N, C-alpha and C positions, 0 to 999 in steps of 0.2 A: 503494500499499500504507498503510495507515495504522501509526503508530508506538506503540509501548509500551515503558515505563520500568518497567526488572526493579529494584521496590525501591526504596528512597531514595538509595542511593549514585549516583546520577544516571545508568544505563546507558539506552541509549537504543536499540530495535532494532525490528526490520519486528514487526508482530502476529503474525505467523505467519514460524517460521524454520526452516530447513532440516537434518536429520537426516541426516550423511553415513554413518551405518553401513551402509547398505542397499547403499551402490555397492560395496562391498568383498564378499567371498560368504559372509553372515549365512541371504538368502533364496534361495538360489542361486547360478546363476555370477554373476559381479562383473562389473562393465560396464570396459570393456576401456580406457584412461587416455583417450584422446581421447573419446570416448562419455563419459565422466563429467567430463570437462573443460567439455564442450559443455554440458552439464547445470547446472553449478552456475553458468555462467554465462549460460544462460537464466532459473536462478534469481533472477540478482542483477537479470538486466533488466526482471525482472516483478514489481521490488521488494522481495525477498529482503535484509537485510541480515546476516544474523544464518545463522549456519553452527557447526553443532556434528560435532566430529569427536574421536579421543582415541590414544591410541600406541596401544592395545590393540587400536584397529581395524585390522586385515593380521596380525599388529604392525607400526605405521610407514607400511605402504603408502598411509594412508589418508591420515595429516596429507600425506606428499610432495602427491598428486592436490590437495587443496587448496590448499595452498600455491600451488602453481602455477597452480590454477585462476584463483583471486585475486587474483593478485599483481599486475597489472593498475590493478585497483580496493582496492588494500589501504586507503586512505585512506575510504572507503567503506563500511567492510563491519566487522562484527564477529564474531572469530574464536573461538570454547572449543574447547579441549580438555581433557585427562585424565591427573594422574597418578594411580601407585596400585598396579599390580600388578607381581606379579616380573618383572619381562621383562629378558632381557640385552639392555642399550642398545648392543652392538656385535653381535650375533648374532640377535636377535631372537625370541630362543628365550624359549618361558614355560615357567617354571621350577615354576608353579604356587603358588597362593595369591596373596596382596597385598602389600604391602612401599611402607608410607610414612613411614619411617626418613629426619630430615630432612634425611641426605648425599644419599639416592636423591633424594627431590622432588627436591631443587637439580639434579641431575645430568639430570635426566627434563627439566626443565624447561628446559637447554641445549641436549638434543637436541634436543626441539620445536621450541626459536624455530628451529635449524639446519634441520630437515625442511619447515616452513612458510615459512621464509623470511624472518620476519618480527626486528625489533629488540623487538619485546613481545608478549607475551602477554595478550590483552585480557581471556578470563575463561577462569581454571583453576582449576578443578574437581579435586578426589580423588572418582575413580569410584568405592571400595568404601572402607569403613573399617575401619583397620588393625585390629584390639582388640592386637595387640602393643605398639599406639603413640599415647603417650597423646592425643587430640588435640588439647591446646593446644599439644603439640610440631609437629606438623604445620603449624595454623594459625600458631603463629612463623615454620615456615619459608618460611612461603608472604607472610610480613609481611615479609620480608629480602628478600625477592624484588621484593617492590613496592616496598620503599626503595631497590632500587637499581635500579629503572624497568626491569627484567626481565618483570612481570606487572601488570598495569591492577588489575584484581580480582577475589577468589575466592570459587568457587564449591563445593559437596557433593552428594553424588550418592549416593542409597540412603542417606539418612543419619536415623536418630533425632531426637526432638525434645531429648532431653536431651544427643545431642551438637553438635545444630545452637548450642544454646545456648554451650555451655561454648565450643564455636570463636568463633562471633559474641565472645565478650566479649574474645578475645585480640585477632584480626582482625576486622575487619564482615564479615559472609557479604553478595555480595552476591546470588547466586541459589543455591534448589535445585532438582535436577534430580532426576524419580523416575519412575515411572512410574504415568500418571493417565489414564482416560478414563471411559466407560461401560462398559466392560469391565475397568474396574479402579481403583475407591474406595475403598479405604483409604488414601489421603492424606488424606480428608476430613476423620477425626475426628480427629490431633492435627497433622497436620502444617501443615494450610493455617492451623487458628487460632493456632500459634507464627508463620508466617512474617508473616501480618498483624502479630500486634504485635511482631514486632524490624524490620519495613520491608525483608524479604527478597522477592525475586521468584521465583517458582516456574516451572520451564519441564519439561513435561511428555511424558517421550519413548515412544514405540508408545502416541500422541495415538487411533489408531486400531486399539488391541488387538491391534498385528502385522496388520496388511489384515484383520481381522473387519467391523469396523462398515463396511470398505465395501461390506458387500452383494454382492461378488463372490465369498465363500468359500459352500457351504452343505454338503449333510449325503453330498453325490458326491465334494467335492473330497480330491484323493490330494496328496500333498505330496513333491517327491523327497528322496531323503536327504540330499544336501547341504543342504536348507533344513530350519532349525534344528527348526519346527512342527512337524515329523514325528515329534518325542519330547517337545512339550508337550500336557500332561496334558489341559488346557482344549480342546487341538484335536481329542484321539481321538476317533472317531466316534463315539459313547455320549454322550460330553458336548458335540462343536460339536451333535449333531440337539438336544439343548435347550438349547445357549446360542441355538440360531437368534433363538428370542423376544427376545431382544433387538435383534436385528438389525427384526425385523419390528416393534419401535414406530420404530425411526429412519427405516424407510421409510416407514412412515406419514406421519411428519411433515416427513420429505425432499420425497413427492408432494404436499403442501399447500402447502408454501415453493417447490417448479418447483424445488426444488436436490436435490445427489444423497445420497445416507446419509451418504458421507466428508465433504461439508460441514457437515452437519446437526451429526454426532458434533462435528468442531471448530469449527463456532460452539458449540455446549452446553459445550465446555471455556473459551473464549474470556469467553463468558457468565457464568461464576463469578466471574473477580474482575477486576479489569482489568491486576493488575502477573502474567496469567500468559499464558506465550508456548511454545506447544505448537511441537515441533520435528517434524512427520510425516517421513518420507523415503521414497524411490521413486528406481526408476531411470527411470521413462516420462515424456515431457517431457508428455504430457495427464496422466496422472496430477499432477505436480506444479501444472501451469495448475488444473485440479479442488480442489484442496488449497487452492491461495489463493482460491481462487473463495468459503471460505465465510467473507470478511468482509465479502464483501453478503449474507450471511445474516442476518435480523433474528431473533432468538428474541425472543416477549414474554416476560412475566411469566406469562400463562397457558400460552405455551406449554411454556416451564420446570415448571410446576407438572403440565401433562398426562404429560412424560417421566417426572419424581421418580418421580409417583404409577405410573405404569405400570412400569416399572423397579422401584420397592421390593417388585411382587409375585415378582420372579424369583428364583432364589439361581443365578448362577454357578456352573457344572460343572468342576472339576479345577483343578487346581493351574496359577498362570498363567506357571512358570516348574518345568521340572525340578530333583529336588534338585541341588545342586553348579553349577549354572549359571551363578547371580550370580556364583560366585567364581572359575571359573575362566573365563569368556569376555568378561566384560563386557557381559552381554546388559543 
């Protein structure tokens, strides 16, 4: 597995990481613990050194599984986790909304360290911006955690350009995580130029469009009620039918490259900037191996121009998430 540096802070990780959220019950039934641990260790054996979790996934259970799975190889992996939701640290009860008060950030850090079974959090993201707390105060709290040796690097998730700049002025931001794929290209307008200017890495979550860009979803796909996509507007029947034109473009390139649509979608992301590290999630070993195969798919400048020209003619239908989901679930 090739390595990449996330920005200019010196954090080096595998070119493709593993988003661990899907190990919990977001896309349907969660994996049982032994199966989840096996998948995580198989990912490492295949070259993955970057694992992404959060207190909100579960809550708490995801971090516990990640910590247990990676304990034997702790010194050879980078574990990212997140704070920022208003979750009772004793019961795990979601109280609704966000909470990045400095005292809460520090309490979450202590709890994450215990659940992960580590002495230091490698990358600590603010999961969602808290409008009630100045981002300078949040960055200051993480800076203190870094000075205490409890956190190594600071990250932001789904933050706007000015928020990133203000946070970075207090404590250098190593990475920003947001949704980005051929299915959702909004970060290209302001976020990517800002990150390039400031020397910050970018970690796209949902790099396969919640599975859409794999080519395994069609107009007849029905999502179980426990699958969050059942409520997502862009997966509604009419929108889904229209959006399949995007998959046709990716599939055509994949056929020519002797690759899969998922591999082309990930290779496209890798080709955008050398400091982009996507974190596709999966619960299946064969999908993990397929995703990691994207590093071997070389897209030429002509390929990229062809994809961009074709995609520019398509308007993706439907919102990427239901209203309120971003704040309430951590997706």
